[in-house]
One Martini backbone bead per residue (centre of mass of N, CA, C, O) as a GRO file, in nm:
protein
   67
    1UNK     BB    1   0.252   0.427   1.397
    2UNK     BB    2   0.450   0.655   1.278
    3UNK     BB    3   0.536   0.963   1.109
    4UNK     BB    4   0.723   0.798   0.889
    5UNK     BB    5   0.455   0.705   0.768
    6UNK     BB    6   0.319   0.640   0.441
    7UNK     BB    7   0.138   0.659   0.155
    8UNK     BB    8   0.195   0.466  -0.152
    9UNK     BB    9  -0.085   0.300  -0.166
   10UNK     BB   10  -0.416   0.291  -0.323
   11UNK     BB   11  -0.726   0.085  -0.293
   12UNK     BB   12  -1.041  -0.093  -0.350
   13UNK     BB   13  -0.851  -0.347  -0.372
   14UNK     BB   14  -0.716  -0.570  -0.158
   15UNK     BB   15  -0.548  -0.749  -0.348
   16UNK     BB   16  -0.368  -0.515  -0.451
   17UNK     BB   17  -0.239  -0.450  -0.182
   18UNK     BB   18  -0.100  -0.726  -0.153
   19UNK     BB   19   0.076  -0.696  -0.409
   20UNK     BB   20   0.222  -0.439  -0.319
   21UNK     BB   21   0.347  -0.551  -0.062
   22UNK     BB   22   0.509  -0.776  -0.200
   23UNK     BB   23   0.681  -0.605  -0.390
   24UNK     BB   24   0.815  -0.439  -0.175
   25UNK     BB   25   0.940  -0.674  -0.003
   26UNK     BB   26   1.103  -0.792  -0.255
   27UNK     BB   27   1.261  -0.485  -0.242
   28UNK     BB   28   1.316  -0.408   0.077
   29UNK     BB   29   1.021  -0.299   0.171
   30UNK     BB   30   0.849  -0.203   0.419
   31UNK     BB   31   0.499  -0.306   0.477
   32UNK     BB   32   0.152  -0.176   0.537
   33UNK     BB   33  -0.179  -0.257   0.590
   34UNK     BB   34  -0.470  -0.045   0.564
   35UNK     BB   35  -0.806  -0.120   0.617
   36UNK     BB   36  -1.082   0.116   0.515
   37UNK     BB   37  -1.306  -0.083   0.473
   38UNK     BB   38  -1.624  -0.155   0.460
   39UNK     BB   39  -1.767  -0.464   0.554
   40UNK     BB   40  -2.069  -0.427   0.430
   41UNK     BB   41  -2.010  -0.232   0.150
   42UNK     BB   42  -1.723  -0.207   0.017
   43UNK     BB   43  -1.597   0.074   0.092
   44UNK     BB   44  -1.301   0.215   0.018
   45UNK     BB   45  -0.967   0.172   0.142
   46UNK     BB   46  -0.650   0.035   0.076
   47UNK     BB   47  -0.341   0.090   0.253
   48UNK     BB   48   0.001   0.148   0.182
   49UNK     BB   49   0.273   0.154   0.397
   50UNK     BB   50   0.574   0.356   0.434
   51UNK     BB   51   0.858   0.476   0.466
   52UNK     BB   52   0.941   0.791   0.365
   53UNK     BB   53   1.228   0.706   0.242
   54UNK     BB   54   1.057   0.495   0.027
   55UNK     BB   55   0.835   0.635  -0.144
   56UNK     BB   56   0.943   0.668  -0.436
   57UNK     BB   57   1.009   0.366  -0.484
   58UNK     BB   58   0.725   0.259  -0.420
   59UNK     BB   59   0.573   0.411  -0.643
   60UNK     BB   60   0.730   0.286  -0.876
   61UNK     BB   61   0.666  -0.022  -0.808
   62UNK     BB   62   0.325   0.038  -0.804
   63UNK     BB   63   0.214   0.184  -1.070
   64UNK     BB   64   0.114  -0.102  -1.238
   65UNK     BB   65  -0.105  -0.263  -1.077
   66UNK     BB   66  -0.382  -0.157  -1.202
   67UNK     BB   67  -0.324  -0.268  -1.512
   0.00000   0.00000   0.00000
């Protein structure tokens, strides 16, 4: 991934990251999940990355996923 990609969404629940990625892709924004969770203890974050030019729209689209 190059420097133009940035975190648009982060969660401790990997399933929420999958939902966020799907919402973004359904709205024409390419997204990639980087899972930084420890596989033994399940702490850490799953992060959804988008191209920086889509960051504001991506944050708007994913702001209610946690609720």
